N, C-alpha and C positions, 0 to 999 in steps of 0.2 A: 536508770533508764526505764521507759515504760515496757509493759509486757508486750512482746512481739506476737500478737495473735495471728499475724500473717504467716508465721511459720508453723501454725497448727491447722492443717487443712481440714475442711469439712469432709466427712465421709462421702465416698462416691455412692450413687444410687444403684439399685438392682440393674443389671444382673451381676454386678461385681461388688457386692457389699463388703465393706470392711468388717472383719469379725466373723467371717465364715471359714472355719468353725469358731464358735465362742467356747473356749475351753477353760478360761481363766478362773471362773467363779467356782467350778466344781470339777477338779481334776478326776475324781472318781467316776465321773459320768462319761469319760472318754470312751469312744467306741472304736471298732477296728478301722473305720474309714475316717476317723478324726472328727466326727460330728457329735455334738453334745445334745442328747435327747431332751434336755430341759428347754431347749430353744423353741420346741414346737408346741408346748403346752399340753395339758391333759396327761393321760396315761399312755405308755408306749410298749405295752406287752402284746399289742395286736400284730397280725401278720404283715400288714403294710409297712409298719416301722421296722419290723424284723428284716424284711426283704431289703429295705433301704439301707439298714445297718450293714448288711452283707454285700452291698454294692449291686443288688438286683433291682436297678432303678425302674426298669419297664414294668416288672412285676409289682413293685411298690406303688407305682402310679396306678396301675389297673386295679389294685386292691383298695387304694385310698380314694379314688375318684368317686366311687359309689357312696362312701361314707361322707365325703366332702359335699356332694350334692344333697345329701340328707341333712346337712347342717353341722357336721362334726368339725369343730374349730381346729383341733389338732390335725385332722386329715386335710383340711383346707390349707393349712400352713405348709404341710408336707407336699401337697400337690403344687403349691406356688413355688416352693423351693426347687422342686424337680424341673418345673417349666422354666423358671428364671435362669437356671444353669444349664438347661439342655441335657439333663442326665437320663440317658436311655430313651428319650423322646426328643422330638424337634423342639428347639428353644422357641418359646412364645412369650415375650415379655408382656404383651397386652393381656393375654389370658392369665398370666401369673399375677398381674396387677389386680384383676378381678377377685382372685382367690385370697390375695393378701388383704384386700379391702374387707371381704366377708369375715375373715378370721380376726381382723383388727376390730371390727364391730363387736366381736364377742370377747374382746379384752385380752387376746394373746399378745404379750409384749413384743415378741419377735416380729409378728405381723404388723403391729402398730409401728414399730421402728421402720420396717421395710416400706410400708405404705406411706409413711411420713416422707421418706426419701423420694418416693415416686411423686408425691404431691409437690415437693420442692422443685423437682426436676422438670415436670410438666411434659415429658415426652410421651408417656403412655396413658396418662390421665390428665385432666384439666388441672393446671397449676392452682394451688390453694394454700398460700402461706399460713393463713390463720388455722386451717384444719391441720396442716402439717405440724405447726407449733404445739397444738393441743395433743396430738398423737405422740409426738416426740417426748413431751413432758410426761404423758401417761406411761410410756414405756420406760422412761428414766426412773420415775417413781417406783415402778414395779421391779427395778433392779437390772434392767438391760444396760450393760456397761457402755456399749456403743451409743445407745441413746443418751446416756448420761453425758458422754463426751460431746456429742453433737448438740444436745440441748444447751450445754454450756457455751458452745460456739455461737449458737443462735442468740443467746442472751447478750453476749459481748457485742455481736454485730448489731443487734437491735438497739442497744443502749451503750454506745462507746464511752469509755471513761471509767472512773472508779466505781460508780454505782452498778453498772452492768457487770463489771468484773467481780464485785462482791457477791452478786447474785449467782454468778457462774461458778465461783470457786468451790462451793459444796458439791457440785456435780462433777467437776474435775477431780475433786478429792476422792469421791466415791469410786469413780472409774479407775483412778490411779491405784486405789487399794486392791482392786481386782487384778492388777498387773498389766493394764493396758498401757503400752509405752507412750502413745500420743498424750495420754492424760498425765503420765508420770513426768513427761517433759514439760507439759504445761505447768504442773505444780512446781517443778524445779525453777521455772522462770518466776513464778509467784513468790517463792521463798527467796530467790536470788535478788529480787527487786523490792521485797517488802511491800507488796501491793495486795489488793483484794481482801483486805482485812487481816492479812497475815504480817507478822513482824519478819524482818529480814533474818534469815537463818541459813548461812552458807553451808553449814554441816548437813542440814536436812536437804538442801538443794542438791548438794553433791551426791548424797545417797540416792536421791531420785534419778539423777543423771546416770549413775552407775546402773541402776535397775533398768532404765530404758536403753542404755548403751548395750547391755548384755543381750538385749532382744534385737540387736542390729538396727536400732533407730539411729540413723547416721547423724542427725543434728545433735543428738545427745552425745554421740561419740566425739564429734567435733568439739563441742563445748567442754566435755570432760577432759579432752586432751589439753585444752587451754588452761582449765582450772588446775590440773595436776602439774603443768609446767610452772604455773604461777604460785602453787601452794595455796590455792583458795579453797576453803572449806575442809582442809585436811592437809596431810603431809605433802610436801613437794616431791614428785616422783617423775623424773625426766624419762626414764625408760618406759614406764607405763603411759606417760603422756604421748610419747612417740607411737607406742603400740595402738592406742585408741585413735590417734590421728591417721595412722596407716589404714586401719580398718575403715574409717569413714571415707578416706580417699579411694581405697579399693572399691568401695560401694558406689562411687560416682559423685560424691559430694565435692563440688568444684572448689568451695572455700577451703575444704580440708586438703585438697590437692595442692592448692597454693601454699597453705601453711606447712604442709609436709615438705614442700620444696625448701622452705625456710629452715625447717628442722635439719634437712640434709645439708643445706648451705652452712648453717652455724654449728653443726654437730650437736644438736639438742636431742639427747637420749639415744644417739646413734653416732657412729663415726662419720665425720664430714665426708661428703661425696658430691663433688660438683656436677658430675654427670647425671646422677639421679635427681639432684636439685633442679638441673636444667630440664630433665625429662618431665618431672611432675609439673613444673611451671608451664612448660610448653602445652601440656595437656589442659591445664586450667585456662590458659590463654586461648586455646582453640575453642573452649566452651564459652568464651566471651568475657573472662575475668582478666583485667589488666592491672598490674601492680608495678608502679614506677620503680620501687626498690628492686624487684626481680628483673625488670627490664634492664636496669643498670648492671645487674649481676650477669645477665646474658651477654651484654656488650663487652664485659670484661673477660669472657672466655676466649680461648684460642680457637682458630678455625677447626682444629682437630677435635677439641672438646665439644664444640657446638655440633659438629657432625655426629659425634657419639651420643650427645644428648638427644638429638632428633631421632636417631635410630632407636634409643631406649624408649622414647616417648611413643614411637609407633608400635613397639611391642607391648606397651602398657595398655593400649586401647582395646 
């Protein structure tokens, strides 16, 4: 089957960028507020960054704005970050965009990534796909893992089919190597289907699914539950299959809720429980998923069982 690029969403633009904070590439750089100092470029021993690191955002802004106005790229990126997230100051996406642009012009990968997203979105700056593409590629080449994933997405969307995917895979692969779950899931699909210049490798695909699933990536949890139940890419493990499916269902994945209902119905990795089977399927159906097999199952329940199933479904919501 072809790679399902539709299940790999393009990252949302500022002010809610995916990857804030970006901690995967350098765990030693973690700070007390969960921000990786390498994101901002330049050196970070100054007072502005120190204040930001301690959560003194208003102070950080006041210290950084003077340096930003003087052309310091790291300070410009820091100011943009504070403004885009409304940290200690009024949130101002338009002003943040101006500072991201200035820092991007000086080659700060984080700013290039964020400004590329703004150019694609077109809400706070004039939309410019060509410029966004160039900035996203530059940030990706500089090692920004979120830019790598998004640039891969752009390549696939710009050139659907095998050629676009072959160009995208190296970027997915680099982002996956940093631990980004979106990219790990993408590469799992690549190996599972033997596309993008890669040979089919179910063992590698399953390993990547495990890594993404452990980071609460619900699509990976769902797929991993199916793979473990089928024994694909490794040992068959019904108990673990149930566990991963339950995690995905608890996280709101509608397909997983329906599959979990079938696990309870058939006693797959868990004792059979018609009430919980009914409850999980009712939840999935409320979300718009209809499964003829499960509809038949519900029709076979007694009135008492159906009532209990509805009551349990209401408590699951």
